[in-house]
N, C-alpha and C positions, 0 to 999 in steps of 0.2 A: 351613099350613106343610107342605112335604116333611119326610116321613121321614129318618132317618140313616141314614148308610149304615153297614155293619160296621167301617169304618174307624174311622169316627168314633164308637161304642159303644164299640168298645178303648180308643179314645183315653181317653174319658170316665172305666170299666174300671180304668185304670191311673191316672188323674188321684189318686182317691177312693182306691184301693188302696196308691199307694207309699207316701205319707206315716205310714199305720195299719203297716204292717211296717217302716218307719223307725224308727217308738215303741217300738214291741214289742222291736225289734232292741236298741235303745240301754237299754230298760226291762231285759233280760237281762244287757246287757255290764256294766250299772250291777252289778247283783246279784250276778255273776260278781265284781269288782273287791272289793264288800263284804265275801266270803265270802274271796278272797283276803289283803284288807287285817288282818281280822279274826285272821290266822294267826301274825302279827308285830307289832309296835309300831312308832313312831316316835323316835326315840334322837336328841335335839339336844345339841352340847355346852357348858357353861355354865361358864364361865371367871370365877375371881375372883382378887383381887390381895390379900391379907391384909396386911395393915399393922398388926404390932405396936406394943405401946406404947412408949411415948419409955426407960422406965426398960428395955425389955427389948433394945430395938434400943438404948440405951446399953452397954449389957453384951454385947451379941453383934452387932456392929458388924455384923457380915458375915450376918445373920441378920434384916435389916429386913423383910424378906418373905418369903412364902410364896405359891404358886400351888397353887389348886382347880379342876380342871375335874372336873365330874361330869357326869351325863346327866339331863337333861328326857326325861320318856318321855311318852308319848300317843301317841293311835290305836287304842287299843282302843275298840269297841263298848259293853260291859260296864262299866259304871264300877267298880264293886265289886272286879273282876277287875285294875280298873287302878290302883285306890286298892294295895290288896296290891302289884303290883309298883314303884310307885312308893314305897309304905312300906320295903320289903324294898332299895333302892337307894339311899335317902337316903341322906346323909352322914352323918350321926350312925350308922346301923345299921351300916355298912362296918368301922369299927376303932373304933366307941363312941366318936368325938370330934365333936363338930359344927366348925362355921366358927366360933364364937366360942371354943370351946375350943382352937382350932389357933393361933386369933389370941393367946392368952392364956401361949402356950408355945413355946419353942422351938426345937421339936425339929425340924417340919416342913419340907422344902424345896421339896416336888412332891407333892401327890395328882392320879392321873390314872385312866384307865379303860381299858378296851380291848373292844369287842364282838367277842365269835368267832363266834357264830352266833345269827343271829333271822329265825327261817323255821318252816315246820312246826310251829306254837304253843309251839317252846321258843327262849329268849332266855337264848343262854349268856355272859356278861359275867366279866371279870375287873379288878378296880382293883388298883392298887400305890400306896403312898406311901414317899416319901425323905425321911430327913433326916439331922439331925448330934445327937450326942451326944460321948462319950466317941471311939465312932467312927463314921463313915457307917453309915446301915442300911437295907436295903429289906424292903419285906412286903407280902404279896400274898395278896388274898381273892377268892374265886372262888363266883358263885352263877350255878345252871343252874334256870331257873325254866320252870313249866307254864305257858304263857297260857291255858290251859282255864279255870285252876283259881287261878293268881295263886299257886302256893306252890311251895315250891323243891324239885326233884325230888328224892328219899331213894332208895338204893338199893335198896328196899324195893319202890319205886314201878315200878323198869324192869327189875331183875336176880332170876331165880328163887329162892327165899329157901333150897333146900336144895342152890344152886351157891355161895351166897356164901363158903364157907371154901375152895373150890379155883378159885372167880375170884381170891381174892386170892393163892392160890397162883401162878397165871401169873404175877402179877404181881408176885410176889415175885421170883421166876426172874430178871424181866431186871432190877430192883432188883440181883440179888446180883452177876450179870455185868457192869452199870456199876459195882458195887463190887470186881469183880474186874480191870477194866480201870484204875479208879484205882490200886488197890496196886500191879499192878506199874511203873505212872509211878511212884509213892514209893519204891517200892525199884529203881529207876534214877536216882533224882533224885542230883545233886548238889549240889545248893541246902540241904537237910536234912541234921540230924545225922542215926543210927541210931536213938537213942533219939526224937525228934521222929517219926520215922516210924513208930515202932513205937508208939507214943501212939495215932498217929492210924488205925492198921491196927486196933488194937484199938477203938475207937471205932465202926467198924465191927461188931465182931460183936456191937454192939447193935439193929443196925438190920435190920430186915423190916417190909416189907409186910402188912399183916392185914387181916383181914373191917372194924375198925373204920375202917381207912384207906378203904373203900369209898366214904364221904361225900365225897370231894374227884377229881371226873370234871368232863371238859370237854367239852364234847359238839361234834361237828366236823361236816361235811359229809362224809366218806370214813370216819370213824369216831371211838373215843372215846380219850382222852388222859386215865390218872389220874394225880394228881398227889402226890405226897412229901414234907412238909419236914422235914427229917434235922433241923434246931433246931442246927446247930454254932456254938457261938461265934465271936466273930469271929477270933480269932488261926487257927483251921483251916478258918476257911468256905471258902478258895478248895479244901480240895478235898473238899467236901460235894458229895454224887449233886446232878446237876440235878433228876431228882424227876419228869420225865415220858414215862412209858409209853405207847405209842401201840399200839391192837389196832384191826384193819378191824374192820366189821360182819361181816362174813362170820367172822372169826374169833369174833368176841362171840357169834354164832348161838346157841352150845350155852348161854349163860347170861341170853340177853335175854327178857324175859315177852311175848311174842306180844299183849297185849294192851294192855301197857304203852307210854309215850311213843315210845321207843328201837325197839317193834315197825315202825313204818312204814320205817323206813330195812334190814329184812333181807330177803333174797329167800327169803320160805320154800318154795316151789316143789320 
């Protein structure tokens, strides 16, 4: 049998080597995808139309149904962490009402959610419920979740303990600036009696963003938004501050823990 030429040996080498390299590359790619996928969850919306009992429907004919859209969460390889996240985001845990309790009550019109951030082991999500009693009303609930542990992120997890007071102070500066703008609008409004305007401005004097309010913050790609609910009654809610105060990660650098979940967004150089 004649000997093989160098070209034939090269072809044989390629024949056996290429499949091995391809399989190795595919395995590495799969591992990379798995690592990436675990830093976020998969969220699918599920919508349920609640049909109220006949007695309620007769008493409130315009409220025969309510729409509830809630998240179905999957995608984490750690089952225990996934279950913690699912528990936090369950309908009952959000506003302390189950689907059946919403069905048996006439208040709710709509329940829905919005995903604000879902990457880098952080899930930030907001829920909203709207309904009608004596007046229409809307309420919100927010969660920022650490996907490495399945726990809600607390201020002490991500901000320097010694800086919590001063952090609250810079947020309060923005709150007071917003209140100042609203006050100027009230004083020039022709739709308000002077005593009405004075009552609203007096209510502003009670508003202050303090360290206890730092629990409510929204994580985003470019920075953090601190949330503040003034809790005004319906009659003056139109003059309530919007209560959203944004700071870039660069601005937050003096307050953020390097080893915390938000440290990854800061340029420490």
